[in-house]
C-alpha positions in Angstrom: -72.7 77.4 4.9 -73.7 75.6 8.2 -72.0 75.8 11.6 -70.3 72.3 11.4 -68.8 73.0 8.1 -67.0 76.0 9.3 -65.8 74.2 12.4 -64.3 71.5 10.2 -62.5 74.1 7.9 -61.0 75.7 11.1 -59.6 72.3 12.2 -57.9 71.7 8.9 -55.6 74.6 7.8 -54.9 75.1 4.1 -51.1 75.5 4.8 -48.8 75.4 7.7 -45.1 76.4 8.4 -42.5 74.0 7.2 -40.7 73.8 10.5 -44.0 73.0 12.4 -44.9 70.3 9.9 -41.4 68.7 10.0 -41.8 68.6 13.8 -45.4 67.2 13.8 -44.4 64.7 11.1 -41.7 63.5 13.6 -38.7 64.1 11.3 -37.2 66.2 14.0 -37.5 65.9 17.8 -38.0 69.6 18.4 -39.2 72.6 16.5 -35.8 74.3 17.0 -34.0 71.4 15.3 -36.5 71.4 12.4 -35.9 75.1 12.0 -32.2 74.7 12.0 -32.4 72.0 9.5 -34.4 74.2 7.2 -32.0 77.1 7.6 -28.9 74.9 6.9 -30.3 73.5 3.7 -31.2 70.0 4.9 -34.7 70.5 3.7 -35.8 71.2 0.2 -39.3 72.1 -1.0 -39.8 71.6 -4.6 -36.1 71.6 -5.3 -35.6 74.8 -3.6 -34.2 75.8 -0.2 -37.3 77.3 1.8 -37.1 79.5 4.9 -38.5 78.1 8.1 -41.6 80.2 7.8 -42.5 78.9 4.2 -46.0 77.4 4.0 -46.4 73.7 3.2 -49.5 72.6 1.4 -50.9 69.1 0.6 -49.3 67.7 -2.4 -45.9 69.5 -1.9 -42.7 67.5 -2.4 -40.2 67.7 0.3 -36.6 66.3 0.4 -35.3 65.8 4.1 -31.8 65.0 4.9 -31.5 63.7 8.5 -28.0 62.5 9.4 -27.1 60.0 6.7 -30.7 59.3 5.6 -32.4 61.2 3.0 -36.3 61.1 2.6 -38.2 62.2 -0.4 -41.9 62.6 0.7 -45.1 64.1 -0.5 -47.2 66.0 2.0 -50.5 64.0 2.6 -51.8 65.9 5.5 -51.4 69.0 7.7 -51.0 69.2 11.5 -49.6 71.7 13.9 -49.7 69.4 16.8 -47.2 66.5 17.5 -49.1 63.0 17.9 -48.3 59.5 18.0 -46.1 57.9 15.4 -49.0 56.2 13.3 -50.8 59.7 13.2 -47.5 61.4 12.0 -46.8 58.8 9.4 -50.2 59.6 7.9 -49.0 63.1 7.2 -46.7 62.1 4.4 -46.1 59.4 1.8 -42.6 58.4 1.0 -41.5 57.8 -2.6 -40.5 54.2 -3.5 -37.2 55.4 -4.9 -36.5 57.1 -1.5 -37.3 53.9 0.4 -35.0 51.8 -1.9 -32.1 54.3 -1.7 -32.3 54.5 2.0 -32.4 50.6 2.3 -29.3 50.3 0.0 -27.4 53.0 2.0 -28.2 51.4 5.3 -27.0 48.0 3.9 -23.7 49.6 2.6 -23.0 51.3 6.0 -23.7 48.1 7.7 -21.3 46.2 5.5 -18.7 48.9 5.8 -18.8 48.7 9.6 -18.5 44.9 9.4 -15.3 45.4 7.4 -16.8 43.6 4.2 -15.8 45.0 0.8 -17.0 43.4 -2.3 -14.1 42.2 -4.5 -13.4 44.3 -7.6 -12.7 41.0 -9.6 -12.2 37.3 -9.1 -9.0 36.4 -7.1 -6.0 35.3 -9.3 -4.0 32.2 -8.7 -1.7 33.8 -6.2 -4.5 35.4 -4.3 -6.3 32.1 -4.1 -3.3 30.5 -2.6 -2.9 33.3 -0.1 -6.7 32.8 0.8 -6.2 29.0 1.2 -2.9 29.6 3.4 -5.0 32.0 5.7 -7.7 29.2 5.9 -5.1 26.7 6.9 -3.9 29.0 9.8 -7.5 28.7 11.4 -7.3 24.9 11.3 -4.1 24.5 13.3 
């Protein structure tokens, strides 16, 4: 084994602590927040609740709940240093189902905040009259 090969192996660790990886991948602003999220069950590794010191390897599947958003990602790279966002996004691949579910949840929250609720069924004759009456109020 030559010297450059050993230097490359030292630069790319085979595993890294889950809280460090979550911080480096920019899921959490600080390592302390990442550790607390792991300890409080907001992070799952392979369907199980890990400890903050649990090692993460390339290919592991993580489920990360951050606020109202839930990410399901596969670990694509390892890093113990926090870099710019494009570098951090290269550390994981998010599943298509996760992206779709987050988009749907975001739209539902936006609609709920705007006061919109989809009707359960078509308005009946009485409801249509009331709707028309409310429309007439705006015209006067």
